[in-house]
C-alpha positions as CSV (number, residue, x, y, z in Angstrom):
1,M,-24.9,19.4,3.2
2,H,-22.0,21.7,4.2
3,H,-19.0,21.0,6.3
4,H,-18.7,22.7,9.6
5,L,-15.5,23.8,11.4
6,I,-15.6,24.6,15.1
7,L,-12.6,26.7,16.3
8,K,-11.8,27.1,19.9
9,G,-10.0,30.1,21.2
10,L,-10.2,31.9,17.8
11,N,-10.0,35.4,19.2
12,K,-7.0,34.4,21.3
13,M,-5.3,33.0,18.2
14,Y,-5.6,36.2,16.3
15,T,-4.5,38.5,19.2
16,N,-1.6,36.3,20.2
17,Y,-0.4,34.7,16.9
18,N,2.7,32.5,17.6
19,M,3.9,29.9,15.2
20,N,6.4,28.7,17.7
21,Q,3.5,27.0,19.4
22,L,3.4,23.5,17.8
23,T,-0.1,22.6,18.8
24,L,-3.5,24.2,17.8
25,D,-6.6,23.5,19.8
26,L,-8.9,22.7,16.9
27,S,-12.1,20.6,16.8
28,T,-13.6,19.7,13.4
29,S,-17.1,18.6,12.4
30,F,-17.3,17.6,8.7
31,S,-20.1,16.6,6.5
32,P,-19.3,15.7,2.8
33,K,-21.3,17.3,-0.1
34,E,-24.1,15.0,-1.2
35,N,-22.8,14.6,-4.8
36,H,-19.2,14.0,-3.9
37,V,-17.5,10.8,-5.1
38,A,-16.4,10.0,-1.6
39,V,-20.1,9.6,-0.6
40,F,-20.7,7.1,-3.4
41,I,-17.5,5.2,-2.5
42,H,-18.7,4.9,1.1
43,E,-22.1,3.6,0.0
44,L,-20.6,1.2,-2.5
45,V,-18.2,-0.4,0.0
46,E,-20.9,-0.6,2.6
47,A,-23.1,-2.5,0.1
48,L,-20.2,-5.0,-0.5
49,Q,-20.5,-6.0,3.2
50,I,-16.9,-6.5,3.9
51,N,-16.6,-4.8,7.3
52,D,-16.5,-8.1,9.3
53,P,-12.9,-8.3,10.5
54,Y,-13.1,-12.1,10.5
55,L,-14.7,-12.4,7.0
56,F,-11.6,-14.1,5.6
57,G,-10.9,-16.3,8.6
58,R,-8.5,-14.2,10.6
59,P,-8.5,-10.8,12.3
60,R,-7.2,-7.8,10.4
61,E,-4.9,-5.0,11.7
62,Y,-7.1,-2.4,10.0
63,D,-10.8,-2.3,9.0
64,L,-11.1,-3.8,5.6
65,G,-14.0,-1.6,4.5
66,A,-12.2,1.6,5.5
67,M,-9.1,0.5,3.7
68,M,-11.0,-0.2,0.4
69,K,-12.8,3.2,0.7
70,V,-9.6,5.2,1.0
71,V,-7.8,3.2,-1.7
72,L,-10.7,3.7,-4.2
73,F,-10.9,7.4,-3.3
74,A,-7.1,7.7,-3.8
75,Y,-7.5,6.3,-7.3
76,T,-10.0,9.0,-8.2
77,R,-7.5,11.6,-7.0
78,E,-4.8,10.1,-9.3
79,T,-3.0,8.7,-6.3
80,F,-1.7,5.2,-6.7
81,T,1.3,4.5,-4.6
82,S,1.1,3.3,-1.0
83,R,3.1,6.2,0.5
84,K,1.0,8.8,-1.4
85,I,-2.2,7.1,-0.3
86,E,-1.0,7.3,3.3
87,R,-0.3,11.1,2.9
88,L,-3.8,11.6,1.3
89,A,-5.5,9.7,4.2
90,E,-3.7,12.0,6.6
91,E,-4.2,15.4,4.8
92,N,-7.4,15.2,2.9
93,L,-10.7,15.9,4.7
94,Y,-12.8,13.5,2.6
95,A,-10.2,10.7,3.0
96,R,-10.2,11.4,6.8
97,W,-14.0,11.2,6.7
98,L,-13.9,7.8,4.9
99,T,-11.4,6.4,7.4
100,Q,-12.9,8.2,10.4
101,E,-9.4,9.7,11.0
102,R,-7.7,6.3,11.4
103,V,-4.8,6.8,9.1
104,P,-3.3,3.5,7.8
105,T,0.5,3.2,7.3
106,Y,1.8,2.8,3.8
107,R,2.9,-0.8,4.6
108,T,-0.6,-1.6,5.7
109,I,-2.0,-0.2,2.5
110,A,0.5,-2.2,0.4
111,R,-0.3,-5.4,2.2
112,F,-4.0,-4.7,1.5
113,C,-3.3,-4.1,-2.2
114,V,-1.4,-7.4,-2.7
115,S,-3.8,-9.5,-0.6
116,N,-5.4,-12.4,-2.5
117,D,-8.4,-12.2,-0.2
118,V,-9.5,-8.8,-1.4
119,Q,-8.6,-9.0,-5.1
120,E,-12.1,-10.1,-6.2
121,L,-13.8,-7.5,-4.1
122,T,-11.5,-4.8,-5.2
123,N,-12.1,-5.6,-8.9
124,K,-15.8,-5.6,-8.3
125,G,-15.6,-2.3,-6.6
126,L,-13.4,-0.8,-9.3
127,D,-15.9,-1.9,-12.0
128,Q,-18.8,-0.3,-10.3
129,L,-16.8,2.8,-9.5
130,T,-15.6,3.2,-13.1
131,E,-19.2,3.0,-14.3
132,Y,-20.2,5.7,-11.9
133,L,-17.3,8.0,-12.7
134,R,-17.8,7.6,-16.5
135,A,-21.5,8.4,-16.3
136,R,-20.7,11.6,-14.4
137,N,-17.5,12.6,-16.3
138,L,-15.7,12.8,-13.0
139,I,-12.4,11.2,-14.1
140,D,-10.5,10.3,-17.2
141,D,-11.0,6.6,-17.9
142,A,-7.6,6.1,-19.5
143,L,-5.9,7.7,-16.5
144,F,-7.9,5.6,-14.1
145,I,-7.1,2.4,-15.9
146,D,-3.4,3.2,-16.2
147,G,-3.3,4.0,-12.5
148,T,-4.9,0.8,-11.4
149,K,-2.6,-1.0,-13.8
150,I,0.3,0.1,-11.7
151,L,-1.0,-1.8,-8.7
152,A,-2.1,-4.7,-10.9
153,D,1.5,-5.0,-12.1
154,A,2.8,-4.7,-8.6
155,N,0.5,-7.5,-7.5
156,K,2.1,-9.8,-10.1
157,Y,5.6,-9.0,-8.8
158,S,6.9,-9.0,-12.4
159,F,8.6,-6.0,-14.0
160,V,11.2,-5.1,-16.6
161,W,14.2,-3.4,-15.1
162,K,17.3,-2.6,-17.2
163,K,15.9,-4.8,-20.1
164,N,15.5,-7.9,-17.8
165,T,12.3,-9.3,-16.5
166,I,12.4,-9.6,-12.7
167,R,10.2,-11.5,-10.2
168,F,11.3,-10.2,-6.8
169,D,9.0,-12.7,-5.0
170,Q,11.5,-15.4,-6.1
171,M,14.6,-13.4,-5.1
172,N,16.8,-14.2,-2.2
173,R,17.7,-11.6,0.4
174,E,21.1,-10.6,-1.2
175,K,19.6,-10.0,-4.7
176,L,16.6,-8.2,-3.2
177,L,18.8,-5.8,-1.3
178,T,21.0,-5.2,-4.4
179,M,18.0,-4.3,-6.5
180,M,16.4,-2.1,-3.8
181,T,19.7,-0.1,-3.7
182,E,19.6,0.4,-7.5
183,L,15.9,1.3,-7.4
184,K,16.3,3.8,-4.5
185,E,19.2,5.5,-6.4
186,A,17.1,5.8,-9.6
187,Y,14.1,7.1,-7.6
188,A,16.2,9.7,-5.7
189,L,17.7,11.0,-9.0
190,K,14.4,10.6,-10.9
191,Q,16.4,9.0,-13.6
192,I,14.8,5.9,-15.2
193,P,17.1,3.9,-17.5
194,E,16.1,2.9,-21.0
195,G,14.6,-0.5,-21.5
196,T,12.4,-0.5,-18.4
197,T,8.6,-0.5,-18.0
198,L,8.9,1.3,-14.6
199,T,7.9,4.9,-13.9
200,V,9.0,6.9,-10.9
201,D,5.7,6.2,-9.1
202,M,6.0,2.5,-9.9
203,I,9.5,2.4,-8.5
204,D,8.2,4.0,-5.3
205,E,5.5,1.3,-5.0
206,L,7.9,-1.5,-6.0
207,L,10.3,-0.4,-3.2
208,T,7.4,-0.7,-0.8
209,R,6.4,-4.2,-2.1
210,M,10.1,-5.2,-1.8
211,E,10.1,-4.1,1.9
212,L,7.2,-6.4,2.5
213,R,9.0,-9.2,0.7
214,L,12.1,-8.6,2.7
215,D,10.0,-8.9,5.9
216,E,8.7,-12.2,4.6
217,L,12.2,-13.5,4.1
218,E,13.3,-12.4,7.5
219,N,10.3,-14.2,9.1
220,E,11.1,-17.3,7.1
221,V,14.7,-17.3,8.4
222,E,13.4,-17.0,12.0
223,A,10.9,-19.7,11.5
224,T,13.6,-22.0,10.0
225,K,15.8,-21.4,13.1
226,R,13.0,-22.6,15.3
227,L,12.4,-25.8,13.4
228,S,13.3,-29.0,15.1
229,P,14.8,-31.0,13.5
230,N,16.3,-28.3,11.3
231,L,16.6,-29.7,7.8
232,A,19.3,-27.3,6.7
233,K,21.5,-28.2,9.7
234,Q,21.0,-31.9,9.0
235,Q,22.0,-31.5,5.4
236,R,25.1,-29.5,6.5
237,R,26.1,-32.2,9.0
238,T,25.7,-35.0,6.4
239,L,27.9,-33.1,3.9
240,K,30.6,-32.6,6.6
241,S,30.5,-36.3,7.4
242,Q,30.9,-37.3,3.8
243,V,33.9,-34.9,3.4
244,R,35.6,-36.3,6.4
245,K,35.2,-39.9,5.1
246,L,36.7,-38.9,1.7
247,N,39.6,-37.2,3.4
248,A,40.2,-40.3,5.6
249,K,40.7,-42.5,2.5
């Protein structure tokens, strides 16, 4: 099979070339090559039967099968961070075919990668995909394993940073913001200090996971505000009362 491109107004484009025009009237019709890895990934994920949006008991913001397809395809293209996977889904024809041109955001990709619901299915898919790639010499096994290890480490929320092991899922908001500032600076300068297990790509992914954790903390604060009675407020009132009694003596 061959891919097909249909160009509208082609002659006009050549006779009146103007890059100040920000839009291009372009329609595409694409068929992947039969032996392309994207075709196998599509068939593999379809066989896993995970496309039901209510499979795990609640609706999803993005099709689970499409997400797994683009993530697995990204791995075969040595792409492992959520931001880079988003870019691949937007710019690569095979990735756009797998997602039917519904590009997930990097945050949606990150939430998918850390979801407990999909871990078993992802591992099953990775095992089968690795066997397929190894048999056809389509990818370096060590590279594939190292890349998936990045996301496996990120899922554990445990890293070594400046010779200290951190678990940012247990951090409060202040500590989280402080570390995010340090990581952003290191990422921008591309300077990784000694004594850390992080790479530049892992820092990029870790920052994304920290953004998600920060969102969780903000939601917890809002939920606490709505609680009635509010345990934190009760404890604060009790403490104030005890202090007043002590001062009165």
